[in-house]
C-alpha positions in Angstrom: 66.3 3.1 140.4 67.9 6.4 139.3 71.0 6.2 137.1 73.4 9.0 136.5 76.0 9.5 133.7 78.4 12.5 133.4 80.2 13.7 130.4 82.0 16.8 129.0 85.3 16.8 131.0 88.6 17.4 129.4 91.9 19.3 129.4 91.7 23.1 129.2 93.9 26.1 129.9 93.3 28.6 132.7 90.6 31.1 131.7 88.8 28.7 129.4 85.4 27.2 129.9 83.8 23.8 130.0 80.2 22.6 130.1 79.5 19.3 131.9 76.4 17.2 131.3 74.6 14.8 133.6 72.0 12.5 132.1 69.4 11.1 134.5 67.4 8.0 133.9 64.6 6.6 136.1 61.9 8.2 138.2 62.3 11.8 139.2 60.1 14.2 141.2 59.9 18.0 141.2 61.7 18.1 144.5 64.3 15.6 143.6 67.9 16.9 144.0 70.7 16.8 141.5 74.2 18.0 142.5 77.8 18.2 141.3 80.7 17.3 143.6 84.4 17.2 142.8 87.3 15.3 144.2 91.0 16.1 143.7 93.6 13.4 144.4 94.1 12.8 148.1 91.1 15.1 148.9 87.6 14.4 150.1 84.5 14.9 147.9 83.6 18.6 147.8 80.2 20.1 147.1 80.1 22.3 144.0 76.4 23.0 143.1 72.9 21.6 143.3 69.5 22.1 141.7 66.1 20.7 142.4 64.6 18.9 139.4 62.0 21.6 139.0 64.7 24.2 138.8 63.2 26.2 141.5 66.2 26.1 143.8 69.9 26.3 143.1 72.8 26.1 145.5 76.5 26.9 145.0 79.7 26.5 147.0 81.2 29.9 147.9 84.3 28.9 145.9 82.4 28.7 142.6 79.6 31.3 143.0 79.6 33.6 140.1 81.9 31.3 138.1 79.8 28.2 137.7 76.1 27.9 136.7 73.9 24.8 137.2 70.9 24.3 135.0 68.6 21.6 133.8 66.6 20.5 130.7 63.7 18.5 131.8 62.8 17.2 128.3 66.3 15.8 127.9 66.5 14.7 131.6 69.9 16.4 131.7 71.6 18.7 134.2 74.4 20.9 133.1 77.3 22.6 134.9 78.7 25.6 133.0 82.2 26.3 134.3 83.7 29.6 133.2 87.1 31.2 133.8 88.6 27.9 134.9 91.6 27.9 137.3 94.1 25.2 138.1 92.4 24.8 141.5 89.3 23.6 139.6 91.2 20.4 138.6 89.3 17.4 139.9 87.1 14.5 139.0 83.6 15.9 138.8 80.7 13.7 139.9 77.0 14.1 139.4 74.7 12.8 142.0 70.9 12.4 142.5 68.8 12.3 145.7 65.2 11.7 146.6 63.0 14.5 147.8 63.6 15.4 151.5 61.5 17.4 153.9 64.5 19.4 154.9 67.2 18.7 152.4 70.9 19.2 153.1 72.1 19.9 149.6 75.8 20.0 150.7 76.2 16.5 152.1 77.2 13.4 150.2 74.8 11.4 152.4 71.8 13.2 150.8 72.5 11.5 147.4 71.8 7.9 146.7 72.8 7.7 143.0 76.2 8.6 141.7 77.8 8.8 138.3 81.2 7.5 137.3 82.9 10.9 137.3 84.4 13.0 134.5 87.9 14.4 134.7 88.5 18.1 134.5 92.1 19.3 134.2 93.0 22.9 134.0 96.6 23.8 133.1 98.4 27.1 133.6 
């Protein structure tokens, strides 16, 4: 069973940066998928970014493209989300999720992912 733990959230001012970490334990495969979602109070869970375990494929929501970067360190079994130029609209609980390899993966759907972390709060003040 794959387990996921996020860390690195906090309170920052607009324009500052944060780097979130997601540590994965358990069996992984080159085509396994790791993604970041976020959820603001009263809102649904929103796709942010995804990466295959091999690092060969990355996906980003249009809202964060050019602002966020997802990467991974296979030796540390850790996926990172570098968030630059943060805005108040980025305020949310950020969740890391892991999914098994799929023939035709839908990176953007929560149903693709079977293992979820507890979430880490990111708050951006103006």
